[in-house]
ROPANU-163731 format. One record per atom (N, C-alpha, C): residue in three letters; x, y, z; atom name; residue number from 0. Coordinates in pm, whole numbers. Atoms other than C-alpha are relative to their C-alpha. Example, Ala and Ser with C-alpha at 12.3 -4.5 7.8 and 13.67 -1.06 7.14 Angstrom:
BEGIN
ALA,89,-119,0,N,0
ALA,1230,-450,780,CA,0
ALA,90,120,0,C,0
SER,-82,-119,-6,N,1
SER,1367,-106,714,CA,1
SER,-77,109,73,C,1
//
This chain:
BEGIN
MET,-61,73,-111,N,0
MET,-5874,13793,3581,CA,0
MET,145,41,14,C,0
THR,-139,-35,-25,N,1
THR,-5551,13870,3739,CA,1
THR,86,-123,-12,C,1
LEU,-97,109,11,N,2
LEU,-5244,13662,3711,CA,2
LEU,-7,-91,124,C,2
LYS,10,80,-122,N,3
LYS,-5283,13546,4073,CA,3
LYS,-124,-87,-5,C,3
ASP,123,80,10,N,4
ASP,-5641,13431,4006,CA,4
ASP,19,-115,-98,C,4
LYS,-27,107,98,N,5
LYS,-5530,13237,3699,CA,5
LYS,90,-107,61,C,5
GLN,-91,97,-63,N,6
GLN,-5250,13077,3896,CA,6
GLN,-74,-84,103,C,6
LYS,78,72,-101,N,7
LYS,-5489,12982,4175,CA,7
LYS,-92,-101,-67,C,7
ASN,92,87,76,N,8
ASN,-5735,12837,3924,CA,8
ASN,77,-120,-57,C,8
LEU,-81,108,54,N,9
LEU,-5460,12632,3757,CA,9
LEU,48,-93,109,C,9
ASP,-43,83,-114,N,10
ASP,-5333,12508,4094,CA,10
ASP,-114,-92,46,C,10
GLU,117,80,-40,N,11
GLU,-5686,12391,4185,CA,11
GLU,-25,-110,-102,C,11
LYS,21,101,104,N,12
LYS,-5723,12212,3851,CA,12
LYS,107,-110,9,C,12
PHE,-109,97,-10,N,13
PHE,-5384,12049,3890,CA,13
PHE,-21,-92,122,C,13
THR,26,78,-121,N,14
THR,-5469,11933,4246,CA,14
THR,-114,-97,-25,C,14
HIS,114,86,31,N,15
HIS,-5801,11796,4121,CA,15
HIS,43,-115,-94,C,15
MET,-49,102,93,N,16
MET,-5627,11613,3833,CA,16
MET,90,-101,74,C,16
GLU,-88,88,-76,N,17
GLU,-5369,11474,4073,CA,17
GLU,-81,-95,87,C,17
THR,89,84,-83,N,18
THR,-5643,11346,4306,CA,18
THR,-67,-107,-86,C,18
ASN,64,94,93,N,19
ASN,-5824,11184,4012,CA,19
ASN,100,-107,-47,C,19
SER,-103,92,45,N,20
SER,-5501,11028,3891,CA,20
SER,31,-104,108,C,20
LYS,-24,94,-110,N,21
LYS,-5436,10872,4235,CA,21
LYS,-116,-98,13,C,21
PHE,119,85,-11,N,22
PHE,-5793,10741,4245,CA,22
PHE,2,-107,-110,C,22
VAL,-5,95,114,N,23
VAL,-5760,10581,3898,CA,23
VAL,112,-101,21,C,23
HIS,-114,88,-24,N,24
HIS,-5420,10439,3988,CA,24
HIS,-36,-106,106,C,24
GLU,43,95,-103,N,25
GLU,-5564,10278,4304,CA,25
GLU,-99,-101,-55,C,25
ARG,99,91,61,N,26
ARG,-5855,10133,4105,CA,26
ARG,65,-100,-93,C,26
ILE,-69,91,91,N,27
ILE,-5621,9986,3847,CA,27
ILE,80,-103,78,C,27
ASN,-86,91,-77,N,28
ASN,-5387,9835,4106,CA,28
ASN,-78,-91,93,C,28
GLN,78,81,-91,N,29
GLN,-5662,9701,4330,CA,29
GLN,-30,-137,-58,C,29
PRO,21,132,54,N,30
PRO,-5766,9419,4094,CA,30
PRO,129,-80,-16,C,30
GLN,-127,69,16,N,31
GLN,-5402,9339,4033,CA,31
GLN,46,-58,132,C,31
SER,-39,54,-131,N,32
SER,-5328,9302,4403,CA,32
SER,-98,-108,43,C,32
SER,99,101,-30,N,33
SER,-5650,9108,4443,CA,33
SER,29,-127,-78,C,33
LEU,-36,115,82,N,34
LEU,-5543,8881,4157,CA,34
LEU,124,-68,56,C,34
GLU,-121,56,-59,N,35
GLU,-5199,8834,4313,CA,35
GLU,-34,-76,127,C,35
LYS,43,66,-124,N,36
LYS,-5366,8747,4644,CA,36
LYS,-69,-132,-33,C,36
SER,67,123,40,N,37
SER,-5588,8494,4469,CA,37
SER,99,-104,-49,C,37
LYS,-103,93,47,N,38
LYS,-5286,8339,4296,CA,38
LYS,75,-61,118,C,38
MET,-68,52,-118,N,39
MET,-5111,8307,4631,CA,39
MET,-88,-100,75,C,39
GLU,93,91,-68,N,40
GLU,-5421,8144,4784,CA,40
GLU,-11,-132,-78,C,40
ILE,4,120,84,N,41
ILE,-5440,7901,4490,CA,41
ILE,125,-84,17,C,41
ASP,-126,70,-22,N,42
ASP,-5072,7813,4529,CA,42
ASP,3,-68,136,C,42
GLU,3,57,-135,N,43
GLU,-5123,7758,4901,CA,43
GLU,-92,-121,5,C,43
CYS,93,114,6,N,44
CYS,-5423,7531,4836,CA,44
CYS,62,-117,-74,C,44
HIS,-68,105,77,N,45
HIS,-5222,7338,4577,CA,45
HIS,103,-73,87,C,45
GLN,-98,60,-89,N,46
GLN,-4943,7281,4829,CA,46
GLN,-67,-87,106,C,46
LYS,73,79,-101,N,47
LYS,-5194,7162,5090,CA,47
LYS,-54,-130,-60,C,47
ILE,53,121,67,N,48
ILE,-5349,6917,4840,CA,48
ILE,113,-100,-21,C,48
LEU,-116,88,19,N,49
LEU,-5006,6777,4752,CA,49
LEU,42,-66,131,C,49
TYR,-36,54,-132,N,50
TYR,-4927,6735,5122,CA,50
TYR,-99,-107,43,C,50
LEU,101,97,-42,N,51
LEU,-5258,6560,5191,CA,51
LEU,8,-128,-83,C,51
GLU,-14,119,85,N,52
GLU,-5210,6325,4894,CA,52
GLU,119,-83,46,C,52
ALA,-120,72,-45,N,53
ALA,-4861,6233,5010,CA,53
ALA,-25,-62,137,C,53
TYR,28,48,-135,N,54
TYR,-4980,6195,5371,CA,54
TYR,-92,-122,-6,C,54
SER,94,110,6,N,55
SER,-5266,5966,5271,CA,55
SER,63,-126,-60,C,55
ARG,-66,115,61,N,56
ARG,-5026,5739,5077,CA,56
ARG,120,-47,79,C,56
ARG,-125,29,-71,N,57
ARG,-4758,5718,5343,CA,57
ARG,11,-144,44,C,57
GLU,-6,139,-44,N,58
GLU,-4851,5363,5445,CA,58
GLU,-26,-98,-114,C,58
ASN,26,89,112,N,59
ASN,-4913,5224,5097,CA,59
ASN,127,-68,-47,C,59
LEU,-109,76,61,N,60
LEU,-4693,4956,4950,CA,60
LEU,-48,-47,-136,C,60
LYS,37,42,135,N,61
LYS,-4688,4862,4583,CA,61
LYS,97,-107,-43,C,61
PHE,-81,112,46,N,62
PHE,-4563,4525,4464,CA,62
PHE,-34,-26,-146,C,62
GLU,22,26,142,N,63
GLU,-4516,4453,4095,CA,63
GLU,57,-136,-35,C,63
GLY,-53,124,54,N,64
GLY,-4467,4129,3906,CA,64
GLY,-40,-124,77,C,64
ILE,46,120,-70,N,65
ILE,-4653,3892,4141,CA,65
ILE,-86,-79,-97,C,65
ALA,70,85,97,N,66
ALA,-4769,3604,3921,CA,66
ALA,-144,-26,44,C,66
GLU,141,30,-26,N,67
GLU,-5140,3541,3891,CA,67
GLU,-22,-150,-4,C,67
ALA,35,142,6,N,68
ALA,-5307,3207,3943,CA,68
ALA,-29,-35,-145,C,68
SER,19,44,137,N,69
SER,-5320,3006,3620,CA,69
SER,-149,-3,-35,C,69
GLN,140,-4,45,N,70
GLN,-5644,3064,3427,CA,70
GLN,-21,-92,-119,C,70
ASN,9,90,114,N,71
ASN,-5598,2770,3185,CA,71
ASN,-136,-65,-11,C,71
ASN,130,65,1,N,72
ASN,-5929,2609,3283,CA,72
ASN,-108,103,-25,C,72
ALA,97,-102,38,N,73
ALA,-6192,2818,3104,CA,73
ALA,-129,-11,79,C,73
THR,126,17,-74,N,74
THR,-6480,2671,3308,CA,74
THR,16,39,146,C,74
SER,-24,-34,-140,N,75
SER,-6318,2766,3638,CA,75
SER,-40,144,27,C,75
THR,41,-136,-37,N,76
THR,-6483,3066,3803,CA,76
THR,66,41,130,C,76
ARG,-66,-30,-126,N,77
ARG,-6265,3048,4114,CA,77
ARG,103,110,-22,C,77
SER,-100,-107,10,N,78
SER,-6065,3366,4167,CA,78
SER,97,-13,117,C,78
GLU,-100,10,-104,N,79
GLU,-5750,3395,4371,CA,79
GLU,-32,92,119,C,79
ASN,14,-85,-117,N,80
ASN,-5753,3532,4723,CA,80
ASN,126,88,3,C,80
THR,-113,-93,16,N,81
THR,-5534,3841,4684,CA,81
THR,84,9,126,C,81
GLU,-76,-7,-125,N,82
GLU,-5438,3853,5051,CA,82
GLU,88,-125,17,C,82
ASP,-81,123,-9,N,83
ASP,-5323,3487,5044,CA,83
ASP,119,5,-96,C,83
VAL,-109,-12,97,N,84
VAL,-5118,3557,4731,CA,84
VAL,108,93,54,C,84
LEU,-98,-96,-52,N,85
LEU,-4954,3859,4895,CA,85
LEU,74,-56,119,C,85
VAL,-66,59,-116,N,86
VAL,-4883,3678,5221,CA,86
VAL,100,-106,-46,C,86
GLY,-91,99,56,N,87
GLY,-4732,3391,5021,CA,87
GLY,125,64,-60,C,87
PHE,-113,-72,59,N,88
PHE,-4513,3636,4830,CA,88
PHE,91,54,109,C,88
LEU,-81,-56,-109,N,89
LEU,-4399,3807,5151,CA,89
LEU,80,-107,72,C,89
GLU,-69,108,-71,N,90
GLU,-4313,3474,5316,CA,90
GLU,104,-70,-89,C,90
ASN,-84,84,86,N,91
ASN,-4168,3281,5021,CA,91
ASN,107,78,-76,C,91
VAL,-96,-75,81,N,92
VAL,-3999,3552,4814,CA,92
VAL,81,98,86,C,92
LEU,-73,-98,-80,N,93
LEU,-3913,3821,5067,CA,93
LEU,51,-56,132,C,93
GLY,-50,64,-122,N,94
GLY,-3853,3581,5359,CA,94
GLY,-52,60,129,C,94
ILE,60,-53,-122,N,95
ILE,-4082,3755,5610,CA,95
ILE,-75,-112,69,C,95
GLU,56,118,-68,N,96
GLU,-4164,3484,5864,CA,96
GLU,-140,18,54,C,96
ASP,131,-21,-62,N,97
ASP,-4465,3642,6032,CA,97
ASP,-92,85,-89,C,97
ALA,79,-81,93,N,98
ALA,-4634,3784,5719,CA,98
ALA,-150,-14,25,C,98
LYS,144,22,-29,N,99
LYS,-4970,3634,5830,CA,99
LYS,-49,94,111,C,99
SER,42,-87,-111,N,100
SER,-4971,3866,6133,CA,100
SER,-13,146,-43,C,100
ILE,11,-138,49,N,101
ILE,-4956,4183,5918,CA,101
ILE,-146,31,-27,C,101
GLU,139,-41,22,N,102
GLU,-5287,4367,5919,CA,102
GLU,-4,91,-122,C,102
PHE,15,-78,121,N,103
PHE,-5386,4496,5577,CA,103
PHE,-136,68,0,C,103
GLN,129,-69,13,N,104
GLN,-5654,4759,5529,CA,104
GLN,-68,-34,-131,C,104
ARG,54,32,133,N,105
ARG,-5698,4698,5157,CA,105
ARG,112,-63,-82,C,105
ILE,-95,63,92,N,106
ILE,-5531,4475,4900,CA,106
ILE,-68,-6,-135,C,106
HIS,61,-4,134,N,107
HIS,-5594,4522,4528,CA,107
HIS,95,-58,-101,C,107
ARG,-74,32,121,N,108
ARG,-5481,4368,4203,CA,108
ARG,-33,111,-96,C,108
LEU,24,-108,95,N,109
LEU,-5438,4640,3944,CA,109
LEU,23,-49,-141,C,109
GLY,-16,35,140,N,110
GLY,-5473,4609,3569,CA,110
GLY,-92,-113,-40,C,110
LYS,83,106,53,N,111
LYS,-5644,4356,3349,CA,111
LYS,59,-135,39,C,111
PRO,-53,134,-30,N,112
PRO,-5617,3989,3448,CA,112
PRO,63,-59,-125,C,112
LYS,-66,70,111,N,113
LYS,-5384,3783,3233,CA,113
LYS,-75,-130,-26,C,113
ASN,70,123,35,N,114
ASN,-5558,3499,3049,CA,114
ASN,96,-105,-52,C,114
ASP,-97,95,51,N,115
ASP,-5236,3328,2944,CA,115
ASP,55,-86,113,C,115
SER,-58,93,-95,N,116
SER,-4999,3113,3150,CA,116
SER,33,63,135,C,116
GLY,-17,-60,-132,N,117
GLY,-4999,3351,3446,CA,117
GLY,136,62,22,C,117
ASP,-131,-62,-15,N,118
ASP,-4691,3566,3392,CA,118
ASP,-6,123,90,C,118
GLY,7,-106,-102,N,119
GLY,-4820,3827,3638,CA,119
GLY,10,139,-54,C,119
GLY,-5,-134,55,N,120
GLY,-4910,4151,3469,CA,120
GLY,-60,106,89,C,120
ARG,64,-100,-85,N,121
ARG,-5109,4315,3745,CA,121
ARG,87,33,120,C,121
THR,-76,-50,-115,N,122
THR,-4986,4498,4049,CA,122
THR,-87,-13,123,C,122
THR,71,8,-128,N,123
THR,-5082,4441,4412,CA,123
THR,42,117,85,C,123
THR,-32,-113,-86,N,124
THR,-5105,4742,4644,CA,124
THR,-67,-16,134,C,124
PRO,59,9,-134,N,125
PRO,-5161,4670,5014,CA,125
PRO,21,131,76,C,125
ASN,-21,-112,-91,N,126
ASN,-5194,4929,5286,CA,126
ASN,37,-63,132,C,126
ASP,-52,66,-118,N,127
ASP,-4980,4799,5570,CA,127
ASP,-24,88,123,C,127
SER,26,-77,-123,N,128
SER,-5093,4910,5918,CA,128
SER,99,-35,107,C,128
//
């Protein structure tokens, strides 16, 4: 073989190796870019979830320390009307005159009921409309 033939052969091999190297490089980077895209999509979904949670709670109110009805009588099965307790709190403690006209979607007592003298351990959370 002549020197020109050897040079041509080496150039072809080098070009082939360069093409293979680019192919391998693309294959290696493809999953990485796909992974980065997935991470961005996950972050975007996380932000949307946080927004929706905050949006769904925008009308919630949480009151703490409202005393429970006394449970001293062990034979009594009567439970308090949570809405009446909240309306009474709004009128008597906070001084809201028309508290009875407020429309509540849901009113809950949270936590375990107190069985002692009614020091108010649960929390009331209304959804004011």
